[in-house]
BASETOR-155618 format. One record per residue: residue in one letter; x, y, z of N, C-alpha, C, O in turn; residue number from 0. Coordinates in Angstrom, 2 decimals, padded with zeros to 5 digits. Layout:
<atoms>
a	X	Y	Z	X	Y	Z	X	Y	Z	X	Y	Z	NUM
...
</atoms>
This chain:
<atoms>
x	-032.91	-078.62	-010.67	-033.30	-077.25	-010.73	-032.84	-076.50	-009.48	-032.29	-075.40	-009.53	0
x	-033.10	-077.15	-008.37	-032.69	-076.53	-007.12	-031.18	-076.30	-007.12	-030.68	-075.30	-006.61	1
x	-030.47	-077.25	-007.72	-029.02	-077.15	-007.79	-028.61	-075.94	-008.62	-027.64	-075.26	-008.27	2
x	-029.32	-075.64	-009.69	-029.01	-074.50	-010.53	-029.20	-073.20	-009.75	-028.38	-072.28	-009.82	3
x	-030.32	-073.14	-009.01	-030.56	-071.93	-008.21	-029.52	-071.76	-007.13	-029.09	-070.65	-006.83	4
x	-029.10	-072.89	-006.56	-028.09	-072.83	-005.52	-026.77	-072.32	-006.11	-026.08	-071.52	-005.49	5
x	-026.42	-072.78	-007.31	-025.19	-072.32	-007.96	-025.28	-070.84	-008.34	-024.32	-070.09	-008.18	6
x	-026.42	-070.44	-008.84	-026.61	-069.03	-009.21	-026.53	-068.15	-007.97	-025.89	-067.10	-007.97	7
x	-027.20	-068.61	-006.91	-027.18	-067.86	-005.65	-025.77	-067.76	-005.12	-025.33	-066.71	-004.66	8
x	-025.06	-068.89	-005.20	-023.69	-068.93	-004.71	-022.80	-068.00	-005.53	-021.97	-067.28	-004.96	9
x	-022.94	-068.00	-006.85	-022.11	-067.15	-007.69	-022.46	-065.66	-007.48	-021.57	-064.81	-007.53	10
x	-023.72	-065.36	-007.24	-024.12	-063.97	-006.97	-023.52	-063.51	-005.65	-022.99	-062.40	-005.57	11
x	-023.58	-064.36	-004.61	-023.00	-064.00	-003.32	-021.50	-063.83	-003.44	-020.92	-062.92	-002.84	12
x	-020.85	-064.70	-004.21	-019.41	-064.61	-004.40	-019.05	-063.30	-005.13	-018.08	-062.63	-004.78	13
x	-019.85	-062.96	-006.13	-019.62	-061.72	-006.88	-019.80	-060.50	-005.99	-019.04	-059.53	-006.09	14
x	-020.80	-060.54	-005.12	-021.03	-059.41	-004.20	-019.86	-059.29	-003.25	-019.37	-058.18	-003.01	15
x	-019.42	-060.41	-002.70	-018.27	-060.39	-001.78	-017.03	-059.84	-002.50	-016.30	-059.02	-001.95	16
x	-016.83	-060.32	-003.72	-015.67	-059.88	-004.48	-015.73	-058.38	-004.75	-014.74	-057.67	-004.61	17
x	-016.93	-057.91	-005.13	-017.11	-056.48	-005.38	-016.90	-055.68	-004.11	-016.30	-054.60	-004.14	18
x	-017.39	-056.18	-002.99	-017.21	-055.47	-001.73	-015.73	-055.40	-001.38	-015.26	-054.37	-000.89	19
x	-015.01	-056.47	-001.64	-013.58	-056.46	-001.36	-012.87	-055.47	-002.26	-012.00	-054.73	-001.81	20
x	-013.22	-055.45	-003.54	-012.55	-054.52	-004.45	-012.96	-053.08	-004.16	-012.13	-052.17	-004.25	21
x	-014.22	-052.86	-003.83	-014.66	-051.50	-003.47	-013.97	-051.08	-002.18	-013.50	-049.95	-002.06	22
x	-013.91	-051.99	-001.20	-013.22	-051.68	000.05	-011.75	-051.41	-000.18	-011.17	-050.51	000.43	23
x	-011.15	-052.20	-001.05	-009.74	-052.00	-001.38	-009.52	-050.69	-002.11	-008.53	-050.00	-001.86	24
x	-010.43	-050.34	-003.00	-010.32	-049.07	-003.71	-010.48	-047.90	-002.75	-009.79	-046.89	-002.87	25
x	-011.40	-048.03	-001.80	-011.59	-046.97	-000.81	-010.35	-046.80	000.05	-009.95	-045.68	000.37	26
x	-009.73	-047.93	000.41	-008.51	-047.85	001.20	-007.41	-047.15	000.40	-006.69	-046.30	000.93	27
x	-007.29	-047.50	-000.87	-006.29	-046.85	-001.73	-006.58	-045.36	-001.87	-005.68	-044.53	-001.80	28
x	-007.84	-045.03	-002.05	-008.25	-043.63	-002.19	-007.92	-042.83	-000.93	-007.38	-041.73	-001.01	29
x	-008.25	-043.39	000.22	-007.96	-042.73	001.49	-006.46	-042.59	001.67	-005.99	-041.55	002.13	30
x	-005.71	-043.62	001.33	-004.26	-043.59	001.46	-003.65	-042.51	000.56	-002.76	-041.77	000.98	31
x	-004.14	-042.41	-000.69	-003.64	-041.39	-001.63	-003.98	-039.99	-001.13	-003.15	-039.09	-001.21	32
x	-005.18	-039.81	-000.61	-005.57	-038.50	-000.06	-004.70	-038.14	001.12	-004.30	-036.98	001.26	33
x	-004.42	-039.10	001.98	-003.58	-038.85	003.16	-002.16	-038.47	002.74	-001.58	-037.55	003.30	34
x	-001.61	-039.17	001.76	-000.27	-038.85	001.26	-000.24	-037.46	000.64	000.70	-036.70	000.87	35
x	-001.26	-037.12	-000.13	-001.31	-035.78	-000.75	-001.41	-034.69	000.30	-000.79	-033.64	000.17	36
x	-002.19	-034.94	001.34	-002.33	-033.96	002.42	-001.00	-033.75	003.13	-000.61	-032.62	003.40	37
x	-000.32	-034.82	003.42	000.98	-034.71	004.09	002.01	-034.03	003.21	002.82	-033.23	003.70	38
x	002.00	-034.33	001.93	002.94	-033.69	001.00	002.66	-032.20	000.88	003.59	-031.39	000.82	39
x	001.40	-031.84	000.84	001.07	-030.42	000.71	001.45	-029.65	001.96	001.80	-028.47	001.88	40
x	001.39	-030.28	003.11	001.78	-029.61	004.35	003.29	-029.53	004.47	003.80	-028.62	005.13	41
x	004.02	-030.45	003.86	005.47	-030.48	003.97	006.14	-029.46	003.06	007.30	-029.11	003.29	42
x	005.44	-028.97	002.05	006.01	-028.00	001.13	006.19	-026.68	001.87	005.38	-026.31	002.71	43
x	007.27	-025.97	001.53	007.52	-024.68	002.17	006.37	-023.72	001.90	005.85	-023.66	000.79	44
x	006.00	-022.98	002.92	004.95	-021.98	002.67	005.50	-020.86	001.79	006.72	-020.65	001.77	45
x	004.66	-020.16	001.09	005.15	-019.08	000.24	005.81	-018.00	001.10	005.40	-017.78	002.23	46
x	006.83	-017.34	000.56	007.51	-016.31	001.36	006.55	-015.19	001.73	005.66	-014.82	000.96	47
x	006.76	-014.67	002.91	005.89	-013.59	003.38	006.22	-012.31	002.63	007.38	-011.94	002.50	48
x	005.21	-011.68	002.16	005.38	-010.41	001.46	005.39	-009.32	002.53	004.47	-009.25	003.34	49
x	006.42	-008.48	002.53	006.44	-007.42	003.54	005.25	-006.49	003.38	004.84	-006.15	002.27	50
x	004.70	-006.10	004.50	003.55	-005.21	004.49	004.01	-003.82	004.09	004.91	-003.25	004.70	51
x	003.39	-003.30	003.06	003.76	-001.97	002.60	002.81	-000.96	003.24	001.60	-001.00	003.04	52
x	003.41	-000.08	003.99	002.60	000.97	004.58	002.66	002.17	003.64	003.69	002.47	003.04	53
x	001.58	002.83	003.54	001.53	004.01	002.70	002.22	005.14	003.46	001.72	005.63	004.47	54
x	003.36	005.52	002.96	004.13	006.56	003.62	003.66	007.92	003.13	003.66	008.21	001.93	55
x	003.28	008.74	004.06	002.89	010.10	003.72	004.15	010.95	003.82	004.75	011.09	004.89	56
x	004.53	011.49	002.70	005.74	012.29	002.69	005.40	013.76	002.81	004.38	014.23	002.30	57
x	006.28	014.47	003.49	006.10	015.90	003.61	006.65	016.58	002.36	007.16	015.93	001.45	58
x	006.55	017.89	002.36	007.08	018.66	001.23	008.60	018.61	001.22	009.24	018.47	002.26	59
x	009.17	018.73	000.03	010.62	018.79	-000.10	011.09	020.23	-000.23	012.26	020.53	000.01	60
x	010.20	021.11	-000.61	010.56	022.50	-000.85	009.76	023.43	000.05	008.65	023.11	000.49	61
x	010.35	024.59	000.31	009.63	025.66	000.98	008.82	026.39	-000.08	009.34	026.73	-001.14	62
x	007.56	026.62	000.22	006.66	027.26	-000.74	006.34	028.68	-000.26	005.94	028.89	000.89	63
x	006.52	029.62	-001.15	006.18	031.01	-000.87	004.92	031.35	-001.64	004.92	031.30	-002.87	64
x	003.86	031.69	-000.93	002.63	032.20	-001.56	002.60	033.69	-001.27	002.46	034.11	-000.12	65
x	002.72	034.49	-002.32	002.76	035.95	-002.15	001.49	036.54	-002.76	001.14	036.27	-003.90	66
x	000.82	037.37	-001.96	-000.46	037.96	-002.36	-000.25	039.46	-002.61	000.29	040.17	-001.77	67
x	-000.69	039.92	-003.77	-000.61	041.35	-004.12	-001.95	042.01	-003.84	-003.01	041.44	-004.10	68
x	-001.87	043.23	-003.30	-003.08	043.99	-002.96	-003.02	045.36	-003.61	-001.95	045.96	-003.74	69
x	-004.19	045.85	-004.03	-004.33	047.22	-004.53	-005.51	047.85	-003.79	-006.65	047.38	-003.90	70
x	-005.22	048.89	-003.05	-006.21	049.58	-002.21	-006.91	048.61	-001.27	-008.12	048.69	-001.06	71
x	-006.14	047.69	-000.72	-006.67	046.77	000.29	-007.39	045.54	-000.25	-007.83	044.70	000.53	72
x	-007.50	045.42	-001.57	-008.18	044.25	-002.15	-007.15	043.40	-002.88	-006.29	043.91	-003.59	73
x	-007.25	042.11	-002.69	-006.29	041.20	-003.31	-006.48	041.18	-004.82	-007.60	041.04	-005.31	74
x	-005.37	041.32	-005.56	-005.44	041.33	-007.02	-004.99	040.00	-007.61	-005.67	039.44	-008.47	75
x	-003.85	039.50	-007.18	-003.38	038.22	-007.68	-002.39	037.59	-006.70	-001.96	038.21	-005.73	76
x	-002.04	036.34	-007.00	-001.14	035.57	-006.14	-000.06	034.95	-006.99	-000.30	034.51	-008.11	77
x	001.15	034.92	-006.44	002.26	034.22	-007.09	002.79	033.17	-006.12	002.83	033.38	-004.91	78
x	003.20	032.05	-006.67	003.73	030.96	-005.86	005.12	030.60	-006.34	005.36	030.46	-007.54	79
x	006.03	030.45	-005.39	007.41	030.08	-005.69	007.83	028.94	-004.77	007.25	028.74	-003.70	80
x	008.85	028.19	-005.22	009.39	027.12	-004.38	010.88	027.34	-004.18	011.60	027.72	-005.11	81
x	011.33	027.09	-002.95	012.73	027.29	-002.60	013.25	026.07	-001.85	012.50	025.37	-001.17	82
x	014.55	025.84	-001.99	015.17	024.73	-001.29	015.36	025.07	000.18	015.13	024.23	001.05	83
x	015.79	026.29	000.46	016.07	026.64	001.85	015.06	027.65	002.38	014.46	028.43	001.64	84
x	014.89	027.61	003.67	013.95	028.51	004.35	014.44	029.95	004.28	013.65	030.87	004.11	85
x	015.75	030.14	004.41	016.33	031.49	004.37	016.04	032.14	003.02	015.67	033.32	002.99	86
x	016.20	031.42	001.90	015.92	031.98	000.58	014.45	032.38	000.46	014.12	033.40	-000.15	87
x	013.57	031.57	001.03	012.14	031.87	000.98	011.82	033.17	001.70	011.10	034.02	001.19	88
x	012.38	033.33	002.91	012.09	034.55	003.69	012.75	035.78	003.08	012.18	036.87	003.12	89
x	013.95	035.63	002.51	014.60	036.77	001.87	013.80	037.25	000.67	013.63	038.45	000.46	90
x	013.29	036.31	-000.13	012.48	036.67	-001.29	011.16	037.30	-000.85	010.70	038.26	-001.47	91
x	010.55	036.77	000.21	009.32	037.35	000.75	009.53	038.80	001.15	008.73	039.67	000.81	92
x	010.61	039.07	001.87	010.89	040.44	002.30	011.10	041.36	001.10	010.57	042.47	001.07	93
x	011.88	040.90	000.12	012.16	041.73	-001.05	010.89	042.01	-001.86	010.71	043.11	-002.38	94
x	010.02	041.02	-001.96	008.76	041.22	-002.70	007.85	042.20	-001.97	007.15	042.98	-002.62	95
x	007.85	042.18	-000.64	007.05	043.15	000.11	007.57	044.56	-000.13	006.78	045.49	-000.33	96
x	008.88	044.72	-000.11	009.49	046.03	-000.36	009.16	046.50	-001.78	008.80	047.67	-001.98	97
x	009.27	045.60	-002.76	009.01	045.99	-004.15	007.54	046.32	-004.39	007.22	047.22	-005.17	98
x	006.64	045.62	-003.71	005.20	045.88	-003.93	004.78	047.23	-003.36	003.81	047.81	-003.84	99
x	005.49	047.74	-002.36	005.14	049.04	-001.76	005.64	050.21	-002.59	005.26	051.35	-002.32	100
x	006.45	049.96	-003.58	007.01	051.05	-004.38	005.96	051.70	-005.27	006.10	052.87	-005.63	101
x	004.90	050.97	-005.62	003.82	051.55	-006.42	002.78	052.14	-005.46	002.53	051.57	-004.40	102
x	002.16	053.27	-005.83	001.17	053.87	-004.94	-000.07	052.98	-004.77	-000.55	052.37	-005.73	103
x	-000.57	052.93	-003.57	-001.77	052.17	-003.19	-001.61	050.65	-003.36	-002.60	049.92	-003.40	104
x	-000.39	050.19	-003.45	-000.14	048.75	-003.58	000.58	048.24	-002.33	001.29	048.98	-001.65	105
x	000.37	046.98	-002.06	001.09	046.32	-000.97	001.13	044.82	-001.27	000.53	044.35	-002.24	106
x	001.83	044.10	-000.44	001.92	042.66	-000.64	002.20	041.96	000.67	002.77	042.53	001.60	107
x	001.81	040.74	000.72	002.03	039.94	001.90	002.19	038.49	001.45	001.63	038.08	000.43	108
x	002.94	037.73	002.21	003.14	036.35	001.80	003.36	035.43	002.98	003.43	035.87	004.13	109
x	003.46	034.17	002.67	003.70	033.18	003.70	004.65	032.11	003.13	004.46	031.62	002.02	110
x	005.65	031.78	003.93	006.57	030.70	003.58	006.15	029.48	004.37	006.00	029.55	005.59	111
x	005.96	028.37	003.70	005.51	027.18	004.42	006.11	025.91	003.83	006.47	025.84	002.65	112
x	006.21	024.94	004.69	006.65	023.61	004.28	005.89	022.63	005.15	005.87	022.77	006.37	113
x	005.28	021.64	004.52	004.47	020.68	005.27	005.38	019.56	005.76	005.99	018.83	004.97	114
x	005.44	019.43	007.08	006.22	018.35	007.68	005.27	017.27	008.16	004.12	017.54	008.50	115
x	005.76	016.04	008.19	005.00	014.94	008.76	005.78	014.40	009.95	006.95	014.74	010.14	116
x	005.13	013.57	010.74	005.79	013.00	011.91	007.03	012.25	011.49	007.03	011.55	010.47	117
x	008.06	012.38	012.25	009.34	011.70	012.09	010.09	012.12	010.83	011.05	011.46	010.44	118
x	009.68	013.21	010.20	010.45	013.72	009.07	011.62	014.51	009.63	011.44	015.38	010.50	119
x	012.79	014.22	009.14	014.00	014.88	009.64	014.10	016.28	009.05	013.82	016.51	007.88	120
x	014.50	017.20	009.90	014.74	018.56	009.45	016.20	018.70	009.07	017.09	018.22	009.77	121
x	016.44	019.35	007.97	017.81	019.51	007.49	018.29	020.92	007.79	017.56	021.73	008.37	122
x	019.53	021.22	007.37	020.06	022.58	007.60	019.32	023.60	006.75	019.34	024.79	007.07	123
x	018.66	023.17	005.69	017.88	024.09	004.86	016.55	024.46	005.51	015.88	025.40	005.07	124
x	016.16	023.73	006.55	014.89	024.00	007.22	015.04	024.95	008.41	014.04	025.32	009.03	125
x	016.25	025.34	008.71	016.51	026.26	009.80	016.63	027.66	009.21	017.27	027.84	008.18	126
x	016.03	028.64	009.87	016.07	030.00	009.35	017.50	030.54	009.42	017.97	031.16	008.47	127
x	018.18	030.32	010.51	019.58	030.67	010.64	019.84	032.17	010.56	018.92	032.99	010.56	128
x	021.12	032.50	010.50	021.55	033.90	010.43	022.01	034.21	009.03	022.34	033.31	008.25	129
x	022.03	035.51	008.71	022.46	035.94	007.38	023.97	035.98	007.31	024.53	036.32	006.27	130
</atoms>
C-alpha cells in the first residue's frame, strides 16, 4: 500500500514538474513572440507626416464701392458695386456723386474699400495712379 502511495505521489510530482516546464516554456515563447512583435512594429516606417494646414485668411479680390443716396439730408438707399481696379472705383464714385446732385435736394456719398490682410501683395490695380 505504501508503495502505491509512493508511486502516486511520485507521478503527481512528475506531472507538476512537467506542467511547470511546459508552462515555463510557453511563457518563454509568449515573451519571445511579444518581443519580436514589438521590434517589428518599431521597425516599420512611421506614417508620413501630414503637412499642417493653416487657415489662410484671404483679403478681398475686388474694390467695393458702397454708395449712399440722400434726400434732404436723410439716407434713402445704398448701392454696392465691385471693381477690379481702384481707379475705376473712384471714377465711378465721382460720377455717381455728380449725378446724384442733379436732382433737387438730393446728394450722394460713397466709399471705395478693399480689405487687405498681412503679407497680401498689392497689384497695379490697387494703386490709384494717374488718369
